[in-house]
C-alpha positions as CSV (number, residue, x, y, z in Angstrom):
1,X,77.0,128.3,-38.3
2,X,78.3,125.5,-40.0
3,X,75.9,123.0,-41.4
4,X,77.8,120.6,-42.7
5,X,81.3,119.2,-41.5
6,X,84.0,116.8,-43.5
7,X,86.4,114.5,-40.9
8,X,89.6,114.1,-42.5
9,X,90.4,111.4,-40.1
10,X,89.2,108.1,-38.7
11,X,89.4,105.7,-36.1
12,X,88.3,107.0,-32.8
13,X,89.2,110.6,-33.1
14,X,86.7,110.4,-36.1
15,X,84.2,109.0,-34.1
16,X,84.4,112.1,-31.2
17,X,84.2,114.4,-33.5
18,X,80.9,113.0,-35.9
19,X,79.3,113.1,-32.4
20,X,80.9,116.6,-31.1
21,X,79.3,117.9,-34.7
22,X,76.0,116.0,-33.7
23,X,75.9,117.6,-31.2
24,X,75.7,121.4,-32.8
25,X,73.2,119.6,-34.9
26,X,75.9,119.5,-37.6
27,X,75.5,117.4,-40.5
28,X,78.6,115.0,-40.6
29,X,80.6,113.3,-43.5
30,X,83.0,110.8,-43.4
31,X,85.9,109.8,-45.7
32,X,87.9,106.5,-45.6
33,X,90.8,104.3,-47.5
34,X,89.8,100.9,-48.9
35,X,90.8,98.7,-45.5
36,X,88.7,101.6,-43.5
37,X,85.3,100.5,-45.4
38,X,84.0,98.7,-42.4
39,X,85.2,101.3,-40.0
40,X,82.8,103.0,-37.1
41,X,83.3,105.9,-38.1
42,X,82.1,105.5,-41.4
43,X,79.2,104.1,-39.8
44,X,78.4,106.4,-37.8
45,X,78.4,109.5,-40.3
46,X,75.7,111.1,-42.0
47,X,77.0,110.0,-45.3
48,X,80.6,108.7,-46.4
49,X,83.1,108.6,-49.6
50,X,86.0,106.4,-50.6
51,X,89.2,107.4,-50.7
52,X,91.2,106.0,-53.6
53,X,94.7,104.7,-53.1
54,X,96.6,105.6,-55.7
55,X,100.1,103.8,-54.6
56,X,101.7,107.6,-54.3
57,X,100.0,109.7,-51.4
58,X,98.0,107.6,-48.2
59,X,94.5,108.0,-48.4
60,X,93.9,110.2,-45.4
61,X,96.9,112.7,-47.0
62,X,95.3,113.6,-50.1
63,X,94.2,116.7,-50.2
64,X,93.1,117.0,-53.5
65,X,90.7,113.5,-53.0
66,X,89.6,115.6,-49.8
67,X,88.8,118.6,-51.2
68,X,86.9,117.4,-54.6
69,X,84.4,115.6,-52.1
70,X,84.4,119.2,-50.2
71,X,83.3,120.7,-53.1
72,X,81.1,118.0,-54.8
73,X,78.9,118.4,-51.4
74,X,79.4,121.7,-50.8
75,X,80.3,121.0,-47.3
76,X,81.0,123.9,-45.4
77,X,84.0,122.7,-42.8
78,X,86.7,120.1,-41.9
79,X,88.3,119.2,-38.8
80,X,91.6,117.3,-39.1
81,X,91.6,115.8,-36.0
82,X,95.0,115.0,-34.7
83,X,98.0,113.3,-37.3
84,X,97.6,113.0,-41.1
85,X,96.6,116.5,-42.3
86,X,95.7,118.0,-38.9
87,X,99.3,120.1,-38.7
88,X,99.9,120.8,-42.6
89,X,99.6,124.7,-43.3
90,X,98.7,123.5,-47.1
91,X,95.8,121.9,-46.3
92,X,94.6,124.9,-44.2
93,X,95.2,127.1,-47.1
94,X,94.1,124.8,-49.7
95,X,90.7,124.7,-48.0
96,X,90.3,128.2,-47.4
97,X,90.7,129.5,-50.5
98,X,88.4,127.2,-51.8
99,X,85.9,128.5,-49.2
100,X,85.8,125.6,-46.7
101,X,86.1,126.5,-43.3
102,X,89.0,124.5,-41.1
103,X,88.6,124.4,-38.0
104,X,92.0,124.6,-36.9
105,X,94.9,127.6,-35.7
106,X,95.2,129.6,-39.0
107,X,97.6,128.3,-41.8
108,X,100.6,130.8,-41.0
109,X,100.6,129.9,-37.5
110,X,100.7,126.0,-38.1
111,X,103.9,126.7,-40.4
112,X,105.7,128.9,-38.0
113,X,104.8,126.2,-35.1
114,X,105.9,123.4,-37.4
115,X,109.3,124.5,-37.0
116,X,110.5,123.9,-33.6
117,X,113.4,126.2,-33.9
118,X,111.5,128.9,-34.8
119,X,108.9,128.1,-32.1
120,X,111.9,128.5,-28.8
121,X,112.7,131.8,-30.4
122,X,108.6,132.9,-29.6
123,X,108.9,131.2,-26.4
124,X,112.3,132.8,-25.0
125,X,110.2,136.3,-26.0
126,X,108.0,135.9,-23.7
127,X,109.9,134.4,-20.8
128,X,109.7,130.7,-21.5
129,X,113.1,128.8,-20.6
130,X,114.1,126.6,-22.7
131,X,116.7,123.6,-22.7
132,X,120.0,124.5,-24.4
133,X,120.0,124.1,-28.5
134,X,120.9,124.7,-31.8
135,X,119.8,126.2,-34.9
136,X,119.3,124.3,-37.8
137,X,122.5,121.6,-38.3
138,X,124.1,122.2,-41.6
139,X,126.4,119.0,-41.6
140,X,128.3,116.9,-39.1
141,X,131.0,119.3,-38.5
142,X,128.7,121.6,-37.5
143,X,126.7,119.9,-35.4
144,X,130.1,118.5,-33.6
145,X,130.6,122.4,-33.2
146,X,127.6,122.7,-31.5
147,X,127.0,119.8,-29.5
148,X,130.4,121.2,-27.8
149,X,129.0,124.7,-27.3
150,X,125.9,122.7,-25.8
151,X,127.6,120.1,-23.5
152,X,127.0,116.3,-24.0
153,X,124.5,114.4,-23.7
154,X,122.2,115.8,-26.9
155,X,119.4,115.4,-28.4
156,X,119.3,115.4,-32.4
157,X,115.7,116.4,-32.8
158,X,113.5,116.6,-36.4
159,X,113.0,120.3,-37.0
160,X,109.4,119.5,-38.5
161,X,107.0,116.4,-37.0
162,X,106.2,115.0,-34.6
163,X,104.9,111.6,-32.6
164,X,108.1,111.4,-31.1
165,X,110.0,110.6,-34.5
166,X,113.4,111.6,-35.6
167,X,114.6,112.1,-32.1
168,X,118.1,110.2,-31.5
169,X,120.2,110.4,-28.8
170,X,124.2,111.0,-28.4
171,X,127.2,111.3,-25.9
172,X,129.7,111.6,-28.4
173,X,131.1,112.8,-31.3
174,X,131.3,109.6,-32.8
175,X,127.4,109.0,-31.7
176,X,126.6,112.3,-32.5
177,X,127.9,111.7,-36.8
178,X,125.1,108.1,-36.4
179,X,122.5,110.3,-35.1
180,X,122.4,113.0,-37.3
181,X,122.4,110.7,-39.8
182,X,119.6,109.1,-38.5
183,X,118.2,111.2,-36.9
184,X,117.7,113.0,-40.6
185,X,116.7,110.1,-42.6
186,X,113.6,109.5,-40.1
187,X,112.6,112.5,-40.1
188,X,112.7,113.0,-44.1
189,X,111.1,109.5,-44.6
190,X,108.0,110.8,-41.7
191,X,107.4,114.3,-42.5
192,X,109.2,114.9,-46.4
193,X,112.1,116.7,-44.3
194,X,115.6,115.8,-43.0
195,X,116.2,119.4,-40.9
196,X,117.3,118.3,-37.7
197,X,118.5,120.2,-35.0
198,X,120.6,119.9,-31.2
199,X,119.2,120.5,-28.1
200,X,120.5,119.3,-24.6
201,X,119.4,116.5,-23.2
202,X,117.9,116.2,-20.0
203,X,117.8,113.1,-17.7
204,X,114.9,111.6,-16.5
205,X,112.4,114.8,-16.8
206,X,109.0,114.3,-16.6
207,X,106.5,115.8,-19.9
208,X,104.0,118.7,-18.8
209,X,101.3,119.8,-21.1
210,X,99.2,122.9,-21.1
211,X,96.1,122.8,-23.1
212,X,94.9,126.0,-24.5
213,X,92.0,127.9,-26.1
214,X,91.5,130.5,-28.3
215,X,89.2,132.5,-29.9
216,X,89.5,135.5,-32.8
217,X,89.0,138.4,-30.3
218,X,92.2,137.9,-28.6
219,X,90.6,135.9,-26.0
220,X,92.7,133.0,-24.5
221,X,92.4,130.8,-21.3
222,X,94.4,127.6,-20.2
223,X,93.0,124.6,-19.0
224,X,95.5,123.3,-16.7
225,X,98.0,120.7,-17.5
226,X,98.4,117.3,-18.2
227,X,101.2,115.0,-16.7
228,X,102.3,112.7,-20.0
229,X,105.2,111.1,-18.8
230,X,104.6,107.5,-19.1
231,X,105.9,106.5,-22.5
232,X,107.6,104.1,-24.8
233,X,109.9,105.3,-27.7
234,X,109.3,108.3,-26.9
235,X,105.5,107.7,-27.1
236,X,102.7,108.8,-24.7
237,X,100.9,105.4,-23.0
238,X,99.2,107.1,-19.7
239,X,98.3,111.0,-19.2
240,X,96.7,112.3,-16.2
241,X,95.9,115.7,-14.8
242,X,97.0,117.6,-12.8
243,X,100.6,116.4,-12.8
244,X,101.4,115.4,-9.4
245,X,105.1,117.4,-9.5
246,X,102.7,121.0,-10.7
247,X,101.4,123.5,-7.4
248,X,98.5,125.7,-8.0
249,X,101.2,128.5,-8.2
250,X,103.2,126.6,-10.8
251,X,100.2,126.3,-12.6
252,X,99.3,130.0,-12.5
253,X,102.3,131.2,-13.4
254,X,102.5,128.7,-16.5
255,X,99.5,129.3,-17.7
256,X,99.7,133.2,-17.5
257,X,102.8,132.7,-20.2
258,X,101.4,129.7,-22.1
259,X,98.4,132.5,-22.4
260,X,100.6,135.1,-23.1
261,X,102.5,133.1,-26.3
262,X,99.4,132.3,-27.7
263,X,98.1,135.6,-27.9
264,X,102.2,136.9,-29.8
265,X,101.2,134.0,-31.7
266,X,97.5,135.3,-32.6
267,X,96.7,131.7,-31.9
268,X,93.4,130.8,-32.7
269,X,92.0,127.0,-31.5
270,X,92.7,124.7,-29.7
271,X,96.2,123.7,-28.7
272,X,98.8,122.2,-26.6
273,X,102.4,123.8,-25.2
274,X,104.4,121.1,-24.3
275,X,107.4,121.2,-21.7
276,X,110.2,119.1,-20.2
277,X,110.2,119.4,-16.3
278,X,113.0,118.9,-14.2
279,X,114.5,120.0,-10.9
280,X,111.4,122.7,-10.4
281,X,112.0,123.8,-13.3
282,X,109.8,124.0,-16.6
283,X,111.3,124.1,-20.4
284,X,109.8,124.1,-23.1
285,X,109.5,122.2,-25.5
286,X,107.0,122.6,-28.8
287,X,103.1,123.6,-29.7
288,X,101.0,121.3,-31.5
289,X,98.2,123.5,-33.0
290,X,95.9,120.6,-33.0
291,X,93.5,118.5,-30.9
292,X,95.6,116.1,-28.9
293,X,94.8,112.2,-28.4
294,X,95.0,113.1,-24.2
295,X,92.0,115.9,-24.6
296,X,89.7,113.8,-23.1
297,X,92.2,114.0,-19.6
298,X,91.0,117.6,-19.3
299,X,87.9,117.6,-20.6
300,X,86.9,114.8,-17.7
301,X,88.9,117.2,-15.3
302,X,87.3,120.8,-16.6
303,X,83.9,119.8,-17.8
304,X,84.7,121.6,-20.8
305,X,83.8,120.0,-24.1
306,X,87.2,120.8,-26.3
307,X,86.3,119.5,-30.0
308,X,82.8,121.7,-29.7
309,X,84.5,124.9,-28.3
310,X,87.1,123.9,-31.5
311,X,84.5,124.3,-33.9
312,X,82.1,127.2,-31.9
313,X,85.8,128.8,-32.2
314,X,85.6,128.3,-36.4
315,X,82.1,129.6,-36.7
316,X,83.3,132.7,-35.3
317,X,82.2,132.7,-31.9
318,X,83.1,134.0,-28.3
319,X,84.9,131.8,-25.9
320,X,81.6,131.6,-23.4
321,X,83.8,131.0,-20.3
322,X,87.0,133.3,-19.0
323,X,89.9,131.9,-17.1
324,X,88.0,132.5,-13.6
325,X,85.1,130.5,-14.8
326,X,87.5,127.5,-15.2
327,X,87.0,125.3,-11.9
328,X,89.7,122.1,-11.7
329,X,87.8,119.0,-9.8
330,X,89.7,115.6,-8.7
331,X,92.0,114.0,-10.6
332,X,91.7,112.5,-13.9
333,X,93.7,109.6,-16.1
334,X,94.2,108.0,-19.5
335,X,95.2,104.8,-20.3
336,X,96.1,104.4,-24.2
337,X,94.5,100.8,-25.2
338,X,96.9,100.0,-28.0
339,X,96.9,96.9,-30.6
340,X,100.8,96.4,-29.6
341,X,102.6,92.9,-27.5
342,X,104.3,95.4,-24.6
343,X,106.7,91.7,-24.4
344,X,107.9,91.9,-27.9
345,X,109.2,95.4,-27.6
346,X,105.1,96.7,-28.2
347,X,105.0,95.5,-31.5
348,X,101.4,96.4,-33.2
349,X,99.8,93.2,-33.4
350,X,96.7,94.5,-34.9
351,X,93.7,91.9,-36.0
352,X,90.0,90.5,-35.9
353,X,88.2,92.0,-32.5
354,X,86.5,88.1,-31.3
355,X,85.1,89.9,-28.1
356,X,84.5,93.3,-26.3
357,X,83.0,94.7,-23.8
358,X,83.7,98.4,-22.8
359,X,83.8,99.2,-19.1
360,X,80.8,101.2,-17.5
361,X,80.1,103.0,-14.1
362,X,80.5,106.4,-12.8
363,X,83.2,108.8,-14.2
364,X,84.6,106.2,-16.7
365,X,85.0,106.7,-20.6
366,X,85.7,104.4,-23.1
367,X,86.6,106.2,-26.4
368,X,87.2,103.9,-29.4
369,X,86.5,103.3,-32.7
370,X,86.7,99.2,-32.2
371,X,83.5,96.9,-32.2
372,X,83.1,93.2,-32.0
373,X,83.6,91.6,-35.6
374,X,85.7,94.3,-36.9
375,X,89.6,93.6,-38.5
376,X,92.3,96.3,-37.5
377,X,94.4,97.3,-40.2
378,X,97.6,96.5,-40.1
379,X,99.1,99.9,-41.7
380,X,98.4,102.7,-39.0
381,X,98.6,103.7,-35.5
382,X,98.2,100.4,-32.9
383,X,96.1,102.8,-30.4
384,X,92.1,101.4,-30.2
385,X,90.7,102.9,-27.5
386,X,91.5,105.4,-24.6
387,X,90.0,104.4,-21.2
388,X,89.5,108.0,-19.5
389,X,88.7,107.4,-15.6
390,X,88.2,111.0,-13.0
391,X,87.7,110.8,-9.2
392,X,88.1,113.3,-6.5
393,X,91.7,111.9,-5.9
394,X,94.4,110.6,-8.1
395,X,94.2,107.5,-5.1
396,X,90.6,107.0,-6.6
397,X,91.5,107.8,-9.9
398,X,93.9,104.4,-9.8
399,X,91.6,102.4,-8.0
400,X,88.5,103.2,-10.2
401,X,91.2,102.2,-13.4
402,X,92.0,99.2,-11.7
403,X,88.6,97.9,-11.8
404,X,87.7,99.4,-15.6
405,X,90.5,97.0,-16.9
406,X,88.8,94.0,-15.4
407,X,85.8,94.9,-17.2
408,X,87.3,95.5,-20.1
409,X,87.9,92.7,-22.2
410,X,89.4,93.0,-25.9
411,X,90.1,89.4,-27.3
412,X,91.4,88.5,-31.0
413,X,95.2,89.6,-30.6
414,X,97.4,90.5,-27.8
415,X,97.4,94.1,-26.4
416,X,98.7,96.3,-23.7
417,X,95.9,96.0,-21.1
418,X,97.7,93.6,-18.2
419,X,100.6,96.4,-19.0
420,X,98.5,98.6,-17.4
421,X,97.4,96.8,-14.8
422,X,101.0,96.1,-13.8
423,X,101.5,100.0,-14.4
424,X,99.1,101.0,-12.0
425,X,100.2,98.4,-9.2
426,X,103.9,99.8,-9.2
427,X,104.3,101.8,-5.6
428,X,106.4,104.7,-7.3
429,X,103.6,105.0,-9.9
430,X,101.4,105.4,-7.1
431,X,103.0,107.8,-5.1
432,X,103.6,110.1,-8.3
433,X,107.6,109.6,-8.8
434,X,107.7,109.2,-12.6
435,X,109.7,110.2,-15.1
436,X,109.6,110.0,-19.3
437,X,112.1,107.2,-18.3
438,X,109.9,105.2,-15.9
439,X,108.5,102.2,-18.3
440,X,112.9,100.9,-18.4
441,X,114.2,102.4,-14.7
442,X,111.5,100.6,-13.2
443,X,111.6,97.4,-15.4
444,X,108.3,97.4,-15.8
445,X,108.2,94.6,-18.8
446,X,110.5,91.9,-16.7
447,X,107.9,92.2,-14.0
448,X,105.5,91.6,-16.6
449,X,106.8,88.6,-18.6
450,X,107.7,86.7,-15.2
451,X,103.7,87.6,-14.1
452,X,102.4,86.6,-17.4
453,X,104.3,83.6,-17.7
454,X,103.4,82.1,-13.8
455,X,99.5,82.7,-14.8
456,X,99.9,81.7,-17.9
457,X,101.9,78.3,-16.5
458,X,99.2,77.7,-13.3
459,X,96.4,78.1,-15.8
460,X,97.7,75.6,-18.1
461,X,98.9,73.1,-15.3
462,X,95.8,72.5,-13.6
463,X,94.0,72.4,-17.1
464,X,91.1,75.2,-16.1
465,X,88.4,75.8,-18.7
466,X,87.4,79.3,-19.5
467,X,84.1,78.9,-17.7
468,X,85.7,77.7,-14.6
469,X,88.2,80.2,-14.2
470,X,87.4,83.3,-11.5
471,X,89.9,85.4,-12.4
472,X,90.3,89.1,-13.7
473,X,89.2,89.5,-17.5
474,X,92.2,91.5,-18.1
475,X,94.5,88.5,-17.5
476,X,92.7,86.8,-20.6
477,X,94.0,88.1,-23.3
478,X,97.2,86.8,-22.5
479,X,95.3,83.4,-21.3
480,X,93.7,82.8,-24.7
481,X,96.2,84.7,-26.9
482,X,98.3,80.9,-28.3
483,X,94.0,79.7,-28.4
484,X,92.5,83.0,-30.5
485,X,95.4,84.1,-32.7
486,X,94.3,82.1,-35.0
487,X,90.1,82.1,-34.2
488,X,87.6,82.0,-37.4
489,X,85.3,84.6,-37.8
490,X,82.1,83.2,-37.9
């Protein structure tokens, strides 16, 4: 059993891991960058230690500093969360070499799955279909030759990395040359490696992913699928489970194959297998060897604590349940609340949290690391909270989420709360008729701008004071934007 655990991360996932470790009676340690000295994960951990910035390696990516902290404090385990070092086989190897347990898959598995081309090959071996694709592209001439075989349009994708980075679409040879250059440069900047490959572009697919758990004894289970089709710039905004597109029979057959793939890989810990879905066909996309941002959706649906299971698996415990023990009840949905302005192409808007009220009630969960008086840094991801809601049906979930949004108040900077209110009202979304292009296709942002402008005009025309406005609080972020951007901190 672990008696100490260091969280090599920040934000809401660091808070989430600390809480899970506490329930297992494990002492927690946090590390933090200079701008995160007042962060919630720093306050919640039993002990916290600063990471110095050297101007070369960002704090949360500094393996040497994190390892030094572990060795100095005799810390027995490290949870990497998501992002940062969570998919670094070098980080995992370094910890293990020095006697520190890494809470995640074996380094060799992480290394294999970091290569999307190799991952595709493994998926094919167990019978999972994949979109037409290529090997690593050597040069423009090679890329044009491969694209001719695959058929335009194609995607140029980074071989290593994730998060929607290093992806470019091309419909012609001319566009392909530009896409290869841009995708390679972006991948090099984001992940340190500029290798790219080609994949057939699928028009308006859905994004489906399966959650798995695997222990050290060959036991593997899946916890069903999540629908992650509501995206902007290839990054998820809303996730739900189960998918409205997947039948029980498909869930069973796909789940069997993903478990087979995990066993073939020698996978251990929690992981996610991602697919594109079009015309009743699933096509393997990639495997994420870590906890996912949207894991609470599955937790609400199954009642399983995925983070605690990760820790138990790393401690050498056998899975305490079998596939037949997993029951899916009702429907669940997660809305990613971001410090960003949807009307400015989702541009990040970090700022000072002058007021914060989280929603409550049955089957409502809000995972966050913000609090009143907290200054959101401008150097990290814009995610500031996750609203997770469950109910017996999808219709009830949407209604419950809408009411929760009315209770959620975050003032001090533009955010996407009102965007979600508009999205949940959309008739096609309510019917489950969605794809990864949904926001653009349904012109959600245009509707949002029109409604927000109309609301703002009406309010200022009548000159109502805030105390007199009997309106949903979700609109407050837009009504007060001009007044609150320069708010004082007293």
